[in-house]
Phi, psi and omega in degrees: 000328183254153179273003179214164180281131177277132184234127177297326180298322179293320179294316178298320179297313180300319179292321184289336183266355179293143176283137176278174184299322179296319179294319178296323175297319177297315180298317179298312181299313183294326180284310187282314187264323182268340179059035178282148175280178184297321182296314179296320179294320179299314180298317178300310182294321179296325178283321182283327182234070186295339181268355181257126179290139178245114179255136186306311183302317180293321179294315179300319179296316180295316179299318183296335178293335185252356179274135176291143177270165178300322180295316180293325178294319180292327176294322178297318180295319181295329177291324180290323183286337182276000000 
């Protein structure tokens, strides 16, 4: 049925690298209020959660969830002008 071999290790790996809610709260705070970049956030998370692997792609994805987009910023300006 599948074009590849299903591996329990791959599923376990994907689960182990997910950020937990506490980590996501930290990422949100550091992104929104502290305005830290990915490198600073990575160092912070690696020190605070030394047993949890931090992968760049996952960190960038998490950060992007909390960054305002150009569209949302332009909508904010239009609300102020009205």
